[in-house]
VMD Tcl script that draws the C-alpha trace (Angstrom):
set ca {
  {21.22 4.99 7.01}
  {20.28 8.16 5.14}
  {16.97 9.74 4.11}
  {16.65 9.71 0.32}
  {13.23 11.30 -0.17}
  {10.14 12.75 1.44}
  {6.88 12.08 -0.41}
  {3.36 13.33 0.31}
  {0.09 12.07 -1.17}
  {-3.47 13.13 -0.47}
  {-5.32 9.92 0.35}
  {-8.94 10.22 1.39}
  {-8.52 13.92 2.12}
  {-5.52 13.36 4.37}
  {-1.91 14.38 3.81}
  {-0.02 11.08 4.09}
  {3.78 11.13 4.08}
  {6.37 8.51 3.26}
  {10.05 8.91 4.05}
  {12.41 6.63 2.11}
  {15.98 5.61 2.96}
  {19.06 4.22 1.24}
  {18.54 0.90 3.05}
  {15.07 0.30 1.63}
  {13.26 1.00 4.92}
  {10.47 3.56 4.74}
  {8.35 5.31 7.34}
  {4.76 6.54 7.32}
  {3.07 9.55 8.89}
  {-0.36 11.13 8.54}
  {-1.97 14.51 9.03}
  {-5.56 15.02 10.04}
  {-8.14 14.02 7.43}
  {-9.61 17.51 6.77}
  {-6.20 18.96 5.80}
  {-5.45 18.17 2.15}
  {-4.16 21.73 1.77}
  {-1.06 20.88 3.82}
  {0.81 19.04 1.07}
  {2.92 22.10 0.10}
  {3.75 22.63 3.77}
  {4.97 19.03 4.07}
  {7.14 19.37 0.99}
  {8.61 22.60 2.35}
  {10.71 20.42 4.69}
  {11.93 17.93 2.07}
  {15.35 19.39 1.39}
  {15.91 19.99 5.11}
  {15.81 16.29 5.99}
  {17.30 14.53 2.93}
  {20.71 13.05 3.66}
  {20.17 12.86 7.42}
  {20.05 9.68 9.50}
  {16.32 9.07 10.21}
  {17.11 7.07 13.34}
  {18.59 10.21 14.91}
  {15.04 11.43 15.34}
  {15.77 14.35 17.64}
  {18.62 15.65 15.48}
  {16.38 15.69 12.40}
  {13.58 17.37 14.32}
  {15.86 20.08 15.68}
  {16.38 21.17 12.09}
  {12.68 21.67 11.32}
  {10.69 21.96 14.55}
  {11.10 25.72 14.99}
  {9.52 26.35 11.58}
  {6.12 24.91 12.43}
  {3.27 26.70 14.20}
  {-0.05 26.25 15.99}
  {-2.78 24.07 14.46}
  {-3.02 23.41 11.55}
  {0.58 24.31 10.63}
  {2.25 21.93 13.06}
  {0.80 18.94 11.25}
  {3.59 18.62 8.68}
  {6.29 18.59 11.36}
  {4.29 16.10 13.45}
  {3.74 13.69 10.54}
  {7.45 13.74 9.68}
  {8.34 12.90 13.27}
  {5.89 9.95 13.22}
  {7.52 8.61 10.08}
  {11.01 8.90 11.59}
  {9.97 6.78 14.58}
  {8.39 4.29 12.18}
  {11.74 3.94 10.37}
  {13.71 3.69 13.61}
  {11.46 0.94 14.93}
  {11.60 -1.02 11.70}
  {15.40 -0.66 11.52}
  {15.76 -2.11 15.01}
  {12.92 -4.62 14.69}
  {11.00 -3.20 17.66}
  {7.70 -1.37 18.17}
  {7.95 2.38 18.63}
  {6.89 2.22 22.27}
  {10.21 0.48 23.01}
  {12.00 3.60 21.75}
  {9.80 5.94 23.81}
  {10.79 4.37 27.12}
  {9.03 1.01 27.00}
  {5.56 -0.27 27.74}
  {3.75 0.97 30.84}
  {0.44 -0.74 29.97}
  {-0.57 -3.72 27.81}
  {-3.78 -2.10 26.59}
  {-4.66 1.55 26.16}
  {-7.99 3.19 26.85}
  {-9.74 5.26 24.19}
  {-12.68 7.63 24.28}
  {-15.23 8.46 21.61}
  {-15.33 11.89 20.05}
  {-15.47 10.67 16.48}
  {-18.07 7.96 15.86}
  {-21.24 9.96 15.31}
  {-24.81 9.43 14.19}
  {-26.97 11.90 12.30}
  {-28.94 14.10 14.68}
  {-32.42 15.38 13.91}
  {-31.94 18.70 15.68}
  {-30.42 20.57 18.61}
  {-32.96 19.78 21.31}
  {-32.24 17.86 24.51}
  {-33.96 14.73 23.18}
  {-31.73 14.82 20.09}
  {-28.59 14.85 22.22}
  {-29.95 12.12 24.47}
  {-30.64 9.88 21.48}
  {-27.17 10.54 20.05}
  {-25.51 9.52 23.31}
  {-27.72 6.43 23.54}
  {-26.54 5.29 20.13}
  {-22.89 5.91 21.02}
  {-23.23 3.92 24.24}
  {-24.67 1.02 22.24}
  {-21.81 1.09 19.71}
  {-19.75 -2.12 19.65}
  {-16.60 -0.41 20.98}
  {-18.11 -0.27 24.49}
  {-16.88 3.26 25.15}
  {-16.36 4.23 28.79}
  {-15.99 7.95 27.96}
  {-17.98 9.80 25.29}
  {-17.27 13.36 24.20}
  {-20.03 15.48 22.72}
  {-19.70 18.92 21.16}
  {-22.10 21.52 22.54}
  {-22.43 25.28 22.48}
  {-19.97 27.22 20.39}
  {-18.11 24.11 19.25}
  {-21.29 22.54 17.89}
  {-22.13 25.68 15.94}
  {-24.93 26.76 18.24}
  {-24.25 30.44 17.53}
  {-25.80 29.86 14.11}
  {-28.23 27.04 14.94}
  {-29.81 27.90 18.31}
  {-31.89 31.10 18.42}
  {-30.47 33.83 20.63}
  {-27.76 31.56 22.01}
  {-25.43 34.50 22.70}
  {-25.09 38.25 22.42}
  {-23.40 38.57 19.05}
  {-23.76 38.25 15.31}
  {-23.27 34.57 14.37}
  {-20.62 33.61 11.86}
  {-21.46 30.33 10.14}
  {-18.05 29.50 8.67}
  {-16.89 25.94 9.28}
  {-14.58 26.72 12.18}
  {-17.26 28.69 14.04}
  {-15.13 31.69 15.06}
  {-17.83 32.98 17.44}
  {-17.22 34.36 20.89}
  {-19.34 36.20 23.39}
  {-21.62 36.21 26.40}
  {-24.26 33.48 26.41}
  {-27.86 34.60 26.99}
  {-29.94 33.19 29.83}
  {-32.06 31.37 27.25}
  {-28.93 29.97 25.63}
  {-27.45 28.83 28.94}
  {-30.68 27.12 29.98}
  {-30.78 25.30 26.65}
  {-27.16 24.24 27.11}
  {-27.89 22.85 30.57}
  {-31.03 21.05 29.37}
  {-29.06 19.27 26.62}
  {-26.29 18.30 29.04}
  {-28.74 17.04 31.65}
  {-30.49 14.91 29.02}
  {-27.16 13.30 28.05}
  {-26.16 12.74 31.68}
  {-29.40 10.91 32.34}
  {-28.62 8.48 29.51}
  {-25.00 8.03 30.65}
  {-25.89 7.18 34.23}
  {-22.92 6.09 36.30}
  {-21.40 3.70 33.75}
  {-20.30 6.10 30.99}
  {-18.57 9.42 31.67}
  {-19.58 12.44 29.59}
  {-16.95 14.87 28.28}
  {-18.08 18.13 26.72}
  {-16.34 20.03 23.91}
  {-17.64 23.54 24.55}
  {-15.73 26.03 22.50}
  {-13.61 27.95 22.03}
  {-15.73 31.06 22.48}
  {-16.97 31.24 26.06}
  {-16.19 34.20 28.26}
  {-14.56 33.54 31.62}
  {-17.79 34.21 33.60}
  {-19.78 31.81 31.42}
  {-17.08 29.13 31.62}
  {-17.06 29.33 35.41}
  {-20.86 29.42 35.56}
  {-21.11 26.23 33.49}
  {-18.38 24.45 35.46}
  {-20.02 25.25 38.78}
  {-23.47 24.25 37.53}
  {-22.10 20.79 36.66}
  {-20.24 20.11 39.89}
  {-21.02 16.65 41.26}
  {-22.24 15.35 37.90}
  {-20.62 12.55 35.86}
  {-18.60 15.01 33.76}
  {-15.17 13.82 32.66}
  {-14.10 17.28 31.55}
  {-15.12 20.57 29.91}
  {-12.91 21.09 26.88}
  {-11.68 24.27 25.19}
  {-14.29 26.57 26.69}
  {-12.16 29.72 26.38}
  {-9.47 28.90 23.80}
  {-8.87 25.75 21.76}
  {-9.54 24.40 18.30}
  {-7.83 26.63 15.69}
  {-6.95 29.31 18.26}
  {-3.28 30.29 17.77}
  {-2.62 31.28 21.38}
  {-2.95 29.79 24.88}
  {-4.20 32.47 27.36}
  {-3.45 30.40 30.44}
  {-4.26 33.41 32.63}
  {-7.93 33.17 31.62}
  {-8.13 29.49 32.51}
  {-6.62 30.36 35.89}
  {-9.77 32.39 36.57}
  {-11.86 29.23 36.19}
  {-10.03 26.04 37.17}
  {-9.17 26.85 40.83}
  {-12.79 27.81 41.55}
  {-14.61 24.64 40.51}
  {-14.38 20.88 41.03}
  {-15.45 20.17 37.44}
  {-12.32 19.18 35.45}
  {-11.15 21.72 32.84}
  {-9.37 20.54 29.66}
  {-7.55 22.18 26.75}
  {-4.57 21.78 24.42}
  {-5.49 20.33 21.01}
  {-4.34 23.39 19.06}
  {-1.05 23.96 20.89}
  {2.28 23.38 19.16}
  {5.45 22.38 21.05}
  {6.25 21.80 24.72}
  {7.26 25.42 25.32}
  {3.68 26.56 24.80}
  {2.41 24.24 27.57}
  {4.75 25.56 30.26}
  {2.42 28.19 31.75}
  {-0.64 25.92 31.61}
  {1.27 23.26 33.52}
  {3.33 25.29 35.98}
  {0.36 27.43 37.10}
  {-2.13 24.52 37.15}
  {-4.33 26.51 34.78}
  {-6.21 23.35 33.72}
  {-6.77 19.88 35.16}
  {-6.36 17.90 31.94}
  {-4.25 18.46 28.82}
  {-5.18 17.10 25.41}
  {-2.55 17.82 22.76}
  {-2.82 16.04 19.42}
  {0.23 14.10 18.18}
  {-0.66 15.21 14.65}
  {-0.39 18.87 15.66}
  {1.87 19.22 18.70}
  {5.14 18.26 17.00}
  {5.10 14.48 17.26}
  {5.29 11.58 19.68}
  {8.41 12.49 21.64}
  {7.03 16.02 22.05}
  {3.84 14.55 23.50}
  {5.77 12.26 25.83}
  {7.75 15.20 27.20}
  {4.56 17.21 27.83}
  {2.82 14.26 29.50}
  {5.77 13.64 31.83}
  {6.01 17.30 32.81}
  {2.23 17.49 33.37}
  {2.42 14.39 35.56}
  {4.97 16.10 37.80}
  {2.39 18.84 38.38}
  {-0.62 16.58 38.98}
  {-2.25 17.34 35.62}
  {-3.98 14.53 33.76}
  {-3.57 13.66 30.06}
  {-6.25 12.84 27.48}
  {-4.88 13.35 23.95}
  {-7.01 14.71 21.12}
  {-7.07 12.68 17.91}
  {-10.45 12.67 16.17}
  {-9.17 13.13 12.62}
  {-5.77 11.44 12.84}
  {-6.66 8.44 10.63}
  {-5.33 4.90 10.86}
  {-1.64 5.82 10.74}
  {-2.35 8.36 13.45}
  {-4.20 5.68 15.43}
  {-1.15 3.44 15.24}
  {0.98 6.32 16.54}
  {-1.47 7.00 19.39}
  {-1.34 3.38 20.55}
  {2.47 3.29 20.57}
  {2.66 6.56 22.47}
  {-0.11 5.77 24.96}
  {1.58 2.48 25.85}
  {4.55 4.47 27.18}
  {2.82 7.38 28.95}
  {2.88 7.86 32.74}
  {-0.04 7.23 35.07}
  {-1.68 10.58 34.38}
  {-2.86 9.09 31.07}
  {-6.67 8.72 30.89}
  {-7.54 7.88 27.28}
  {-6.99 9.16 23.75}
  {-9.68 10.21 21.30}
  {-10.20 7.34 18.89}
  {-9.50 8.07 15.19}
  {-10.79 5.65 12.58}
  {-10.50 4.81 8.90}
  {-12.19 7.61 7.01}
  {-13.36 6.75 4.38}
  {-13.99 3.10 5.32}
  {-11.83 1.83 2.45}
  {-8.78 2.74 4.53}
  {-9.20 -0.67 6.18}
  {-8.91 -2.28 2.73}
  {-5.67 -0.54 1.76}
  {-3.72 -1.04 5.02}
  {-2.59 -3.94 7.19}
  {-2.29 -3.90 10.96}
  {-5.50 -2.24 12.18}
  {-9.00 -3.67 11.78}
  {-12.31 -1.88 12.13}
  {-13.10 -3.90 15.29}
  {-9.82 -3.20 17.08}
  {-11.53 -1.60 20.13}
  {-12.85 -3.95 22.82}
  {-14.50 -2.54 25.97}
  {-13.04 0.90 25.22}
  {-9.47 -0.48 25.04}
  {-6.94 -1.46 22.36}
  {-4.38 -4.19 22.95}
  {-0.85 -2.88 22.31}
  {0.83 -4.78 19.48}
  {4.51 -5.65 19.07}
  {4.98 -5.21 15.32}
  {8.08 -3.19 14.36}
  {7.72 0.55 13.92}
  {4.21 1.94 14.13}
  {2.86 -1.45 13.11}
  {0.77 -0.36 10.14}
  {1.64 -0.76 6.44}
  {0.01 -0.10 3.10}
  {-1.24 -2.83 0.80}
  {0.33 -1.02 -2.11}
  {-1.61 -2.67 -4.93}
  {-4.87 -1.64 -3.25}
  {-3.73 1.80 -2.11}
  {-2.57 2.76 -5.60}
  {-6.23 2.80 -6.67}
  {-6.77 5.84 -4.44}
  {-3.79 7.89 -5.58}
  {-4.30 10.88 -7.82}
  {-2.29 11.14 -11.04}
  {-0.14 13.76 -9.35}
  {0.72 11.31 -6.54}
  {1.17 8.21 -8.74}
  {4.84 7.77 -7.71}
  {4.10 7.76 -3.96}
  {5.14 4.12 -3.47}
  {8.21 4.27 -5.70}
  {11.64 4.08 -4.05}
}
mol new
graphics top color blue
foreach p $ca { graphics top sphere $p radius 0.5 }
foreach p [lrange $ca 0 end-1] q [lrange $ca 1 end] { graphics top cylinder $p $q radius 0.2 }
display resetview
């Protein structure tokens, strides 16, 4: 079998790829939904993979992996790797988890960092009401992640949150020392959410990046003994093109509150110091950024050897990404906690694909399916209605 083409279409704001072969088997991959600008990056790799055997996944990836980079530039490489596994599974008539070492669990746990409700403000009562609505959602989430502080744009929305001049660009590139007023407001919002969660639902907090080491440690110590699943990306993280494990090592050993990072990191090599020095308690790479499913499996296994837990990021990975998450999570070792649930965005994604329904989550879990490949396919006649004129040939051989 040989790869004959690599196609990329922007569907619902997401870069979706399709790899075709000379045996009529194709494979699908998807980048995060807010990344339509990545189409040229995807196509950069086209000539590097044509003519290769897609079932030799690692051989194909060795030819392109070194030319990716930290989030968002690792997305193209990651989506190609997903599509290769999809082809390999279809060619052999088995689900992808069989190719990643086999099933460890029959159902995989998910957490909510994606299903949101409009908030009226940034006061403690607003956060409490948001969490209440998420707890009452039909998915029955056991873990809910809420953005607070720098990650929720507080530098520009909460008066005198920190000592600095707020930048209100989308990615919130703010960093600095939090004021006493700002810290007290942060704690009040967290305490309000914890009261709603009780003992039944664990609260994870996406805090940055942007905190200084003293503020990160102060927050972690203040929350010791509470029902906190983890504190995520306090120092580095989302759209930060470096790791700085040495800074996390000034926090994690000195608190019992779990510390989490990893969504922006590309490739296993960039996790080595975090893992080998126990710089964090939980890692959360994203299969749509880290380099793909096999890359994630390697990182999870190595983390497990060092007693580090695993909770993959995935908020914007879409339905094809969700399918990939399920296949991967089925094969991960016992350090796996849950992955962040992506969904169909916009909702019409459920109308143009087969394999994943909007009500797939039951009691915070998804049953692992046995369909070949990733187990999700397009309903081409429906999907064609959402293709631009430029991408009109996406489903052609």
